[in-house]
C-alpha positions, 0 to 999 in steps of 0.5 A, a space after each residue: 467258621 464265621 458265616 458272613 451276611 454276604 455268604 448267606 445272601 449268595 447262598 439264598 440267591 443260588 437256591 432261588 435260582 435253582 428253583 427257576 426253570 429255564 425254558 429249553 426246546 429239544 427236538 424228539 425225532 423219529 426217522 421213518 426211513 429207518 424201517 424200509 420194510 414199512 414203506 410201500 409204493 402205490 401205483 395206479 394202472 388206469 386200464 383196467 384201473 387197479 392198484 399195484 403195490 411194491 416195496 421200494 429199495 433200501 439204500 445207505 443212510 437209512 434212505 429208500 428209492 424206486 424207479 419211475 416207470 415209463 409212461 408207455 407202460 401205462 403205470 403211474 406211482 401215486 403214493 409212497 407211504 409208511 405204516 404209522 398208526 400214531 397221533 400227529 397232534 403237536 408234531 411236524 414233518 420234514 422229508 428230504 427228497 432226491 431225484 436222479 435223472 438221465 439227461 433229457 428226461 421228461 417227467 409227466 403226470 398221468 393224463 386225465 379228462 379235465 386235468 389241464 391245470 398249470 402245475 407240472 409233475 410234483 411231490 408233496 407231503 401226505 397222510 391218511 386215516 385208513 390203511 392201504 389202497 385196495 379199499 380207499 375211503 369214500 370220505 374226502 377228509 380221510 386224505 390230507 395233502 400239504 398245501 402249498 408245500 411241495 416241489 416239482 420233480 423237474 426242480 428236484 432233479 435240478 437241485 440234488 436234494 430238497 427238504 419239505 417241512 410242514 407243521 400239522 397246522 390245519 391252515 397248511 393241509 387240504 383234503 381230497 376236495 381241496 378244502 383246507 382244515 380251516 375251511 369251516 368248523 366241520 373241516 377243522 374238527 375232521 382235521 383234528 380228528 384225523 391227526 389222532 387216527 393216522 394210519 399211513 403217512 408219506 408222499 403223494 405225486 401229482 400234477 395239473 389240478 390234482 395232488 395224487 394223479 401219479 407220475 412217470 417218465 415219457 422219455 429218459 429215466 429217473 430214480 426217486 429217493 427219500 433220504 429221510 422222513 422225520 416226525 418230530 415234536 418240540 418239547 418245551 420245559 416249564 418256566 416258573 412264574 415271574 
């Protein structure tokens, strides 16, 4: 068989093309709500100031839910957290939330002295570098809140479902004292270290000036739902030099 110069040229072209990597972005995800037993609702009872824990109810489609208490009972859910014990560096988070409320339901945040801020009861993304709330850490940079990514519970009830999405970028998270991860070199280092030492991750409920003061209903009834909570990493394949 006669091999032409054109055939050899085409063969060489396809061989070289096979050596060039085309960048591809694939999303590797883990949905934490598929492990409902790993989640805990942390509720504060201001009198006599104790933390209460309960397991949320598992629901279909890998979600979980819990009922907001009546504020007359004096108890306010503050956190919905899952055990994580992982490294969040280079990852992002997306949480799909829902709130089913009876007509005329009013949701409030826990009243505290000097908490007269403008924000109504809300929920946001959150992670911490210690386990549980029986012995909270005294270090403010052990607590990180998505800022400003959040949704008011009133809007959540009106909208059906809402997805909060945030990258683990220091400019998008603030600590217990309201300092962003970009505040200075010390906070940048603390945020980077915190991402590598995560113990629990989930959501925080707050209002006014505070991100974790707790919420409840003052009238009516409401059930909060976490449809899914996904941690993901975007993987980019290598690209040959031009």
